Structures are given as C-alpha cells and as structure tokens.
DSSP file (Angstrom, degrees, kcal/mol; ACC not computed):
  #  RESIDUE AA STRUCTURE BP1 BP2  ACC     N-H-->O    O-->H-N    N-H-->O    O-->H-N    TCO  KAPPA ALPHA  PHI   PSI    X-CA   Y-CA   Z-CA
    1    1 A M              0   0    0      0, 0.0     2,-0.3     0, 0.0    25,-0.2   0.000 360.0 360.0 360.0 151.1    0.0    0.0    0.0
    2    2 A M  E     -A   25   0A   0     23,-2.7    23,-3.0    65,-0.1     2,-0.5  -0.973 360.0-123.8-142.4 156.5    1.1    3.6   -0.6
    3    3 A K  E     -A   24   0A   0     -2,-0.3    66,-3.2    21,-0.2     2,-0.4  -0.892  24.0-172.2-105.4 131.0   -0.3    7.1    0.2
    4    4 A I  E     -A   23   0A   0     19,-2.6    19,-2.7    -2,-0.5     2,-0.5  -0.983  14.7-143.6-122.7 131.5   -0.9    9.5   -2.6
    5    5 A K  E     -Ab  22  71A   0     65,-2.5    67,-3.5    -2,-0.4     2,-0.5  -0.838  13.7-162.4 -95.4 129.8   -1.8   13.2   -2.0
    6    6 A I  E     -Ab  21  72A   0     15,-3.5    15,-2.5    -2,-0.5     2,-0.4  -0.956   3.7-155.8-113.2 120.9   -4.3   14.7   -4.5
    7    7 A K  E     -Ab  20  73A   0     65,-2.5    67,-0.8    -2,-0.5     2,-0.5  -0.814  13.8-150.9 -93.6 135.9   -4.5   18.4   -4.7
    8    8 A C        +     0   0    0     11,-3.4     2,-0.3    -2,-0.4    67,-0.1  -0.926  19.8 169.0-118.2 128.6   -7.9   19.6   -6.0
    9    9 A F    >>  -     0   0    0     65,-0.5     3,-1.6    -2,-0.5     4,-1.1  -0.895  50.9 -21.3-129.9 158.2   -8.5   22.8   -8.0
   10   10 A S  H 3> S+     0   0    0     -2,-0.3     4,-2.2     1,-0.3     3,-0.2  -0.093 130.4   4.5  51.5-126.7  -11.4   24.3  -10.0
   11   11 A Q  H 3> S+     0   0    0      1,-0.2     4,-2.6     2,-0.2    -1,-0.3   0.793 133.2  54.9 -62.7 -30.5  -13.9   21.7  -11.2
   12   12 A V  H <> S+     0   0    0     -3,-1.6     4,-2.3     2,-0.2    -1,-0.2   0.920 108.1  48.6 -69.8 -41.4  -12.2   18.9   -9.4
   13   13 A K  H  X>S+     0   0    0     -4,-1.1     4,-1.6     2,-0.2     5,-0.9   0.921 113.8  47.3 -59.9 -46.0  -12.4   20.8   -6.1
   14   14 A Y  H  <5S+     0   0    0     -4,-2.2    -2,-0.2     1,-0.2    -1,-0.2   0.926 113.4  47.7 -61.5 -46.6  -16.1   21.4   -6.8
   15   15 A A  H  <5S+     0   0    0     -4,-2.6    -1,-0.2     1,-0.2    -2,-0.2   0.859 121.5  34.3 -65.7 -38.1  -16.8   17.8   -7.7
   16   16 A L  H  <5S-     0   0    0     -4,-2.3    -1,-0.2     2,-0.2    -2,-0.2   0.548  99.0-134.2 -97.0  -9.4  -15.0   16.3   -4.7
   17   17 A E  T  <5S+     0   0    0     -4,-1.6     2,-0.3    -5,-0.2    -3,-0.2   0.837  74.4  81.8  58.6  37.5  -15.9   19.1   -2.3
   18   18 A T  S   <S-     0   0    0     -5,-0.9    -2,-0.2    -6,-0.2    -1,-0.2  -0.976  71.4-137.3-159.0 159.6  -12.4   19.4   -0.9
   19   19 A D  S    S+     0   0    0     -2,-0.3   -11,-3.4     1,-0.3     2,-0.3   0.632  90.0  22.2 -93.1 -15.5   -9.0   21.0   -1.8
   20   20 A E  E     -A    7   0A   0    -13,-0.3     2,-0.3    -7,-0.1    -1,-0.3  -0.995  58.0-173.2-154.8 143.3   -6.9   17.9   -0.9
   21   21 A L  E     -A    6   0A   0    -15,-2.5   -15,-3.5    -2,-0.3     2,-0.5  -0.978  11.1-156.2-130.8 146.4   -7.3   14.2   -0.5
   22   22 A I  E     -A    5   0A   0     -2,-0.3     2,-0.4   -17,-0.2   -17,-0.2  -0.981  20.7-171.3-121.6 117.8   -4.9   11.6    0.8
   23   23 A L  E     -A    4   0A   0    -19,-2.7   -19,-2.6    -2,-0.5     2,-0.7  -0.892  20.7-142.6-113.1 137.7   -5.7    8.2   -0.5
   24   24 A E  E     +A    3   0A   0     -2,-0.4     2,-0.3   -21,-0.2   -21,-0.2  -0.894  37.8 170.9 -96.9 117.2   -4.1    4.8    0.5
   25   25 A L  E     -A    2   0A   0    -23,-3.0   -23,-2.7    -2,-0.7     3,-0.1  -0.775  38.3 -82.6-127.6 163.5   -3.8    2.8   -2.7
   26   26 A E    >   -     0   0    0     -2,-0.3     3,-1.1   -25,-0.2    -1,-0.1  -0.369  55.0-101.7 -62.2 143.2   -2.4   -0.5   -4.0
   27   27 A S  T 3  S+     0   0    0      1,-0.2    -1,-0.1    -2,-0.0    40,-0.1  -0.343 106.1  37.5 -61.9 148.6    1.3   -0.3   -4.9
   28   28 A G  T 3  S+     0   0    0     38,-0.5    -1,-0.2     1,-0.3    39,-0.1   0.515  78.2 152.5  86.7   4.7    1.8    0.0   -8.7
   29   29 A I    <   -     0   0    0     -3,-1.1    37,-2.4    37,-0.1    -1,-0.3  -0.384  32.2-144.4 -67.7 149.2   -1.2    2.3   -9.4
   30   30 A T  B  >  -E   65   0B   0     35,-0.2     4,-2.5     1,-0.1    35,-0.2  -0.647  25.7-106.0-108.8 168.1   -0.9    4.5  -12.4
   31   31 A T  H  > S+     0   0    0     33,-2.1     4,-2.3    -2,-0.2     5,-0.1   0.857 120.6  53.6 -62.0 -34.3   -2.2    8.0  -13.1
   32   32 A D  H  > S+     0   0    0      2,-0.2     4,-1.8     1,-0.2    -1,-0.2   0.928 110.2  45.8 -65.5 -44.2   -4.9    6.6  -15.4
   33   33 A A  H  > S+     0   0    0      1,-0.2     4,-1.7     2,-0.2    -2,-0.2   0.882 113.0  50.2 -67.4 -37.0   -6.1    4.2  -12.7
   34   34 A L  H  X S+     0   0    0     -4,-2.5     4,-2.5     1,-0.2    -1,-0.2   0.889 107.1  54.5 -68.0 -37.7   -6.0    7.0  -10.1
   35   35 A Q  H  X S+     0   0    0     -4,-2.3     4,-2.7     1,-0.2    -1,-0.2   0.900 106.1  52.8 -63.0 -37.8   -8.0    9.3  -12.4
   36   36 A N  H  X S+     0   0    0     -4,-1.8     4,-2.3     2,-0.2    -1,-0.2   0.912 109.0  49.8 -63.4 -39.6  -10.7    6.5  -12.7
   37   37 A V  H  X S+     0   0    0     -4,-1.7     4,-2.2     2,-0.2    -2,-0.2   0.931 111.6  48.2 -62.4 -44.6  -10.8    6.5   -8.8
   38   38 A I  H  X S+     0   0    0     -4,-2.5     4,-1.5     1,-0.2    -2,-0.2   0.907 110.9  50.5 -64.2 -43.0  -11.2   10.3   -8.7
   39   39 A R  H  <>S+     0   0    0     -4,-2.7     5,-0.9     1,-0.2     4,-0.4   0.899 109.5  51.0 -62.7 -39.8  -14.0   10.2  -11.3
   40   40 A E  H ><5S+     0   0    0     -4,-2.3     3,-1.4     1,-0.2    -2,-0.2   0.923 108.9  50.7 -62.6 -43.3  -15.8    7.6   -9.4
   41   41 A K  H 3<5S+     0   0    0     -4,-2.2    -1,-0.2     1,-0.3    -2,-0.2   0.792 104.2  60.7 -63.8 -27.4  -15.6    9.7   -6.2
   42   42 A A  T ><5S-     0   0    0     -4,-1.5     3,-1.9    -5,-0.2    -1,-0.3   0.539  99.1-139.3 -78.7  -7.1  -17.0   12.7   -8.2
   43   43 A N  T < 5S-     0   0    0     -3,-1.4    -3,-0.1    -4,-0.4    -2,-0.1   0.891  71.3 -43.4  48.7  47.7  -20.2   10.8   -9.0
   44   44 A G  T > <S+     0   0    0     -5,-0.9     3,-1.5     1,-0.1    -1,-0.3   0.305 110.1 116.0  90.2 -12.2  -20.5   11.9  -12.6
   45   45 A K  T <  S+     0   0    0     -3,-1.9    -2,-0.1     1,-0.3   -30,-0.1   0.665  81.4  44.3 -69.6 -14.6  -19.5   15.6  -11.9
   46   46 A L  T >  S+     0   0    0     -7,-0.3     3,-1.8   -31,-0.1    -1,-0.3   0.292  81.4 131.6-110.3   9.8  -16.3   15.3  -13.9
   47   47 A D  T <  S+     0   0    0     -3,-1.5     3,-0.1     1,-0.3     0, 0.0  -0.410  77.5  13.5 -61.3 133.3  -17.9   13.4  -16.8
   48   48 A G  T 3  S+     0   0    0      1,-0.2     2,-0.6    -2,-0.1    -1,-0.3   0.435  98.6 117.3  80.6   0.2  -16.9   14.9  -20.2
   49   49 A I    <   -     0   0    0     -3,-1.8     2,-0.3    27,-0.0    -1,-0.2  -0.891  58.2-142.6-102.1 123.7  -14.1   17.0  -18.6
   50   50 A S        -     0   0    0     -2,-0.6     2,-0.4    -3,-0.1    -3,-0.0  -0.668  18.2-158.5 -84.6 140.0  -10.7   16.3  -19.8
   51   51 A L        -     0   0    0     -2,-0.3     2,-0.3    25,-0.1   -16,-0.0  -0.954  10.1-147.3-122.6 135.0   -8.0   16.5  -17.2
   52   52 A R  E     -C   75   0A   0     23,-2.8    23,-3.3    -2,-0.4     2,-0.4  -0.666  23.4-136.5 -89.1 157.6   -4.2   17.0  -17.5
   53   53 A V  E     -C   74   0A   0      7,-0.4     7,-2.2    -2,-0.3     2,-0.4  -0.960  19.5-175.5-124.3 131.3   -2.1   15.3  -14.8
   54   54 A A  E     -CD  73  59A   0     19,-2.4    19,-2.6    -2,-0.4     2,-0.5  -0.983   6.7-163.5-122.9 138.9    0.9   16.6  -12.9
   55   55 A V  E >  S-CD  72  58A   0      3,-2.7     3,-1.0    -2,-0.4    17,-0.2  -0.989  79.3  -9.9-121.7 125.1    2.9   14.5  -10.5
   56   56 A N  T 3  S-     0   0    0     15,-3.3    -1,-0.2    -2,-0.5    16,-0.1   0.904 132.9 -52.5  50.8  45.3    5.2   16.4   -8.0
   57   57 A Q  T 3  S+     0   0    0     14,-0.4     2,-0.4     1,-0.2    -1,-0.2   0.650 118.4 104.2  69.6  21.4    4.6   19.6   -9.9
   58   58 A K  E <  S-D   55   0A   0     -3,-1.0    -3,-2.7     0, 0.0    -1,-0.2  -0.998  74.3-116.2-132.1 133.3    5.5   18.3  -13.4
   59   59 A Y  E     -D   54   0A   0     -2,-0.4     2,-0.3    -5,-0.3    -5,-0.3  -0.396  38.5-164.5 -62.9 141.7    3.1   17.3  -16.2
   60   60 A V        -     0   0    0     -7,-2.2    -7,-0.4     1,-0.0     3,-0.1  -0.871  18.8-105.4-128.2 161.6    3.3   13.6  -17.0
   61   61 A K    >   -     0   0    0     -2,-0.3     3,-0.8     1,-0.2   -30,-0.2  -0.306  54.2 -74.1 -76.3 166.5    2.2   11.4  -19.8
   62   62 A A  T 3  S+     0   0    0      1,-0.2    -1,-0.2   -31,-0.1   -10,-0.0  -0.218 114.2  20.0 -57.6 149.4   -0.8    9.0  -19.5
   63   63 A N  T 3  S+     0   0    0      1,-0.2     2,-0.3    -3,-0.1    -1,-0.2   0.794  80.1 169.4  62.6  33.6   -0.4    5.9  -17.5
   64   64 A T    <   -     0   0    0     -3,-0.8   -33,-2.1     1,-0.1    -1,-0.2  -0.587  37.3-115.7 -75.6 135.0    2.6    7.1  -15.4
   65   65 A N  B     -E   30   0B   0     -2,-0.3     2,-0.3   -35,-0.2   -35,-0.2  -0.501  29.8-146.6 -71.6 139.8    3.4    4.8  -12.5
   66   66 A L        -     0   0    0    -37,-2.4   -38,-0.5    -2,-0.2     2,-0.3  -0.729   9.4-157.3-105.1 155.4    3.0    6.5   -9.1
   67   67 A K    >   -     0   0    0     -2,-0.3     3,-2.1   -40,-0.1   -65,-0.1  -0.897  37.8 -70.1-130.3 164.1    5.0    5.9   -5.9
   68   68 A D  T 3  S+     0   0    0     -2,-0.3   -64,-0.2     1,-0.3    -1,-0.0  -0.199 118.1  18.9 -52.3 129.0    4.4    6.3   -2.2
   69   69 A G  T 3  S+     0   0    0    -66,-3.2    -1,-0.3     1,-0.3   -65,-0.2   0.405  85.9 147.7  92.2  -3.8    4.3   10.0   -1.2
   70   70 A D    <   -     0   0    0     -3,-2.1   -65,-2.5   -67,-0.3     2,-0.5  -0.301  41.8-139.8 -63.0 148.1    3.6   11.4   -4.7
   71   71 A E  E     -b    5   0A   0    -67,-0.2   -15,-3.3   -65,-0.0     2,-0.4  -0.968  21.5-167.0-110.2 124.4    1.5   14.5   -5.0
   72   72 A V  E     -bC   6  55A   0    -67,-3.5   -65,-2.5    -2,-0.5     2,-0.4  -0.907   8.6-169.4-117.0 136.6   -0.9   14.4   -7.9
   73   73 A V  E     -bC   7  54A   0    -19,-2.6   -19,-2.4    -2,-0.4     2,-0.6  -0.995  10.9-154.0-123.7 130.2   -2.9   17.3   -9.4
   74   74 A F  E     - C   0  53A   0    -67,-0.8   -65,-0.5    -2,-0.4   -21,-0.2  -0.920  18.7-158.0-100.9 118.4   -5.7   16.8  -11.9
   75   75 A I  E     - C   0  52A   0    -23,-3.3   -23,-2.8    -2,-0.6     3,-0.1  -0.859   1.6-155.5-109.9 114.3   -5.9   20.0  -13.9
   76   76 A P        -     0   0    0      0, 0.0   -25,-0.1     0, 0.0     3,-0.1  -0.285  41.2 -73.2 -76.3 169.4   -9.1   20.8  -15.8
   77   77 A P        -     0   0    0      0, 0.0     2,-0.1     0, 0.0   -26,-0.0  -0.246  61.0 -93.1 -58.5 151.7   -9.2   23.1  -18.8
   78   78 A V        -     0   0    0     -3,-0.1     2,-0.4   -68,-0.1    -3,-0.0  -0.449  41.5-147.4 -68.1 137.2   -8.7   26.8  -18.1
   79   79 A Q        -     0   0    0     -2,-0.1     2,-0.3    -3,-0.1    -1,-0.0  -0.847  17.2-178.0-108.3 144.7  -11.9   28.7  -17.6
   80   80 A G              0   0    0     -2,-0.4     0, 0.0     1,-0.1     0, 0.0  -0.780 360.0 360.0-128.9 175.4  -12.5   32.3  -18.5
   81   81 A G              0   0    0     -2,-0.3    -1,-0.1     0, 0.0    -2,-0.0   0.439 360.0 360.0 171.7 360.0  -15.3   34.7  -18.3
C-alpha cells in the first residue's frame, strides 16, 4: 500500500468538495487508474471534462506509475469569463 496526496482545483475541487485528498492505494497504481478512482468519487460531476495530470509539480504522460508519497494534481481546462 502507498499514500498519494491529491490536490484539487477548480472543477475537481467542486466535484469532490475538498481541496486535498490523501488516498491509500495499492502499490503500482498509475495516473490513469487514479483518475478513474477520482472520477468515481466525483459521482459523474467530472464526466466529459478532460484532465491533465501533474505529479510532483510536473506534467506527466498518460499511465505514469506512481510511488508512495507522490503529490498528484488533476488540472481541468482553463476557464474564462
């Protein structure tokens, strides 16, 4: 098991109703699998929204392996108005 910190901004923060989550997950989880977990927790509020992923403050490619203590941010499209 490993602990991953998820920082929540914009639509992700609204959908999960928090700015930060710490999840204990199986070792070997990838960013894609974690995104599926986050989308499930959002109960459909993130459906149709594409998210970029940053790990430890750097954008990463799809399906990047995570390790214990990583900080992950799911970044929705920029909104204007």
